[in-house]
N, C-alpha and C positions, 0 to 999 in steps of 0.2 A: 554451105555445110546440107545435109541430107534435112529432108522433110521433117523425115522421122527423128532424127537426134533432137531437131528445133521443138519438134513435138513433145521429147523428153527430159528438154531442158523448163521447156514452159511448164511442165508439171513438175519438177520440183524445185523452179525459183519463182513461180506464181500459186499453182494451185495448194503447194501443202505450205505456205506462211500464208496463203487465206484461210486455209481451213484453220491453221494455229490460230492465227487472230483472230478467225469468227467464232471461236471456240470460246478465247477471252473476253470477249466484247459483250457477245450475245446468250452465249447459255450459261449458266452460274456454275459455281465450283462444282459441284456434283456431279457436271458431265464431263470431266477430264478424261475418264475412261474411254468412251464413244470418242471422243476429240482425238485422243493418242493411237485408237485402233483406226481411225479415218487418215490419222498422216502416217501408221504403217503399212495403210491398204497402195497409197498414193503413192509411197515412197518406193513399193515392189513393182510398181507398171511398169517405170523404164525397165527394170532388170528384164522383166518377163517381155517385153517388147524387144531387149537384145538378144534372144535366144535364136542362133542359125543351127543346129541343130542338136538330136535329143543327147548325145553322150555329153558332148561337149556342155550343154547348160546342168548337166546331173554334175559335173565335174567342177562349174565356175559356182554350183550352188553348194556345194561339199565346204570349197574352200571360203567361200561366205560365212557358214555356219562355224568354220574352223578359226577364223577369223572375230567372229562375235564371242563368240566362246571365250576366245584371249581376253577381249576389251574386257568384259562382262567378272572374268574371273581374277584379270589386274587390277578392276576396280575392287572387288572383296577383298583380296589379298591387301591391298592398302589400304582398307577401310581405318587402319590406325591412325594414318595420316591424312589430315581433314586439307581438303583440296588436291593433295598431293598424289593423283594417280596417273597410270597411261592409257587410258580410255584415246585420249586424243593424238597420243603420238600412234597409235595401234591404227586410229580409222584415218591419220594423214599413211600410215605405209599401205596401207588398204586402197586408198585411193590410188596412189603412186602408180603402185603394183598394177591392180586390177582394173582399174576405171573409172569412170565418174558415178555409175550408178550403183557399180557392187561399191563404191567407197560410200554414198550417200547412204546405201542402205545400212551399210556398216554401221553409221554411224545414229541411224534410227533406231535399229533394234538393238541395238548398247543401250543406250536411252531406256527403252522398253521395259528390256529384258531386265536389266538390273534395276529400274525401277520396283521389280519386283520382290528386292532383296532389302534397297533402301528406302524403300517406301515410291508410291505412286502420288502425284499432287497436280496443282494445274501449271507448275512448273514442265511437268513431264514434256509436254507437246514441244514445249520449247526447247526444251534440250535435246530433243529427238531432231527438231530442224537445227539446230546451231551444230550439232556434230554431223547431221548428214550434211551441212553447206561446207563443212570445215574439209571433209570428205571429196567431196566436188571439186572444192577451188584446190584443193592438194593433186587431182589425177588432171585439170588445166594448168596446172604448172609443172607437171612430174619430170619435162624435160629438163627444168632447171636443176629442181629439186633431188633429184636423180645426180648429179652430177659435183654440185655443189656442196657442201656441208654446211658450210658458213649462211647459203642461201635458206636451207632446210630448217636451220636450226632457228635463223630469222623467224622464220614460215611459224614453225611452231611457237613463238614467243609471242609472235601478233594474234595467232590462231587463241591463243590465252585470251586475249582481251575481247576478240572476237565474240568469242564465247561468252565474257563477262557483260561485253553491252546486251548482248540480245537476250542474257537472261536477266538483266535486271529491267528489260519491260515489261516480264511479268510481277517483275516485287512493285513496279511504279503502278502498273494497271490493279495489283493486289488492296489496294486501299480503297478505292471507289468505283470502279471499272473503268475510269478514262486517265487519256495518258495527258500527262501533264511534264512539261517540259522540264521546269526549275525541279522540279520531287525527282525527276529521271535522274539530270546531272548531278543530286543530293545525293543520289543513290550511289551511283557510279565512281564519285569522288569519296564517300565513305566505304567503297568496297573495292578500292584501291588495293591495300595489301592483300586480300585473298587474291586479286587479279595478279599481282605479283606473284603468287604462288604458283596457281595458275602458267602462267608463262613460263616460271625456272623450270616446273615438274615435267612440262611439254620439252624442252629445250634439254633434258636430261636425260627422258626417255628415247627422246628420237637420237641424239646421239648416240647410245646404248643398244638403240634395238634397231636402227633404219639398216644398216649394214649385215647383220646376221640372219632377218627374218626377211631383207629386199633381195639376197641371193637366194634364199630356198624359197620364196615365191618365184621367181626367173627360170629357177631350175624346173619347179613344178609346171610352169608356165611354158618352157621347152618341151620337157619330155612325155605331158600328153596334147600340144598343142594349141593351147588356150590363149 
């Protein structure tokens, strides 16, 4: 693995979660906008590091914007169905077909931008990292997820569980700023019905969207040499 690739993963998997936890444990709740901005900036760094040429970079940026727009619009359209959203599915598809940097950034920006519609809060940096991590993992597993629909749907279901596990951290810290394992486990068990909805919605949206969106992204990549 190249040094630049290692650096990208260090930023996404070490620096970003460190910023999220620092914001939760050190700053008070009113600083979540600042923390969210820091997470957004850190998420952008690997993406811009991967630029190879001006034309290609611009096209990749346009694709990222389109996928984030789909994600935010999907969350808004399905607002009437609690916890049943296509965001995770679109982030997974983005990661599979456009790579780890764009996948992570799509997840992070989807959480941040849609937060201006649904409300920003201390949970926003955790959402940014959770969806970003799902986008990154989908890219790392893309060879399997592209070919095997069962593996894709299984990954979608597990992504719902992962998202819930990470968001329960902020719920645990919400009480007194300290992480209590028994409280965390109690919150996770209490949230199991919601987690189940997350998981099922991810499977449904991936089943419906993965093939048509994936085919279009592949055609665009071939056409523009991405």
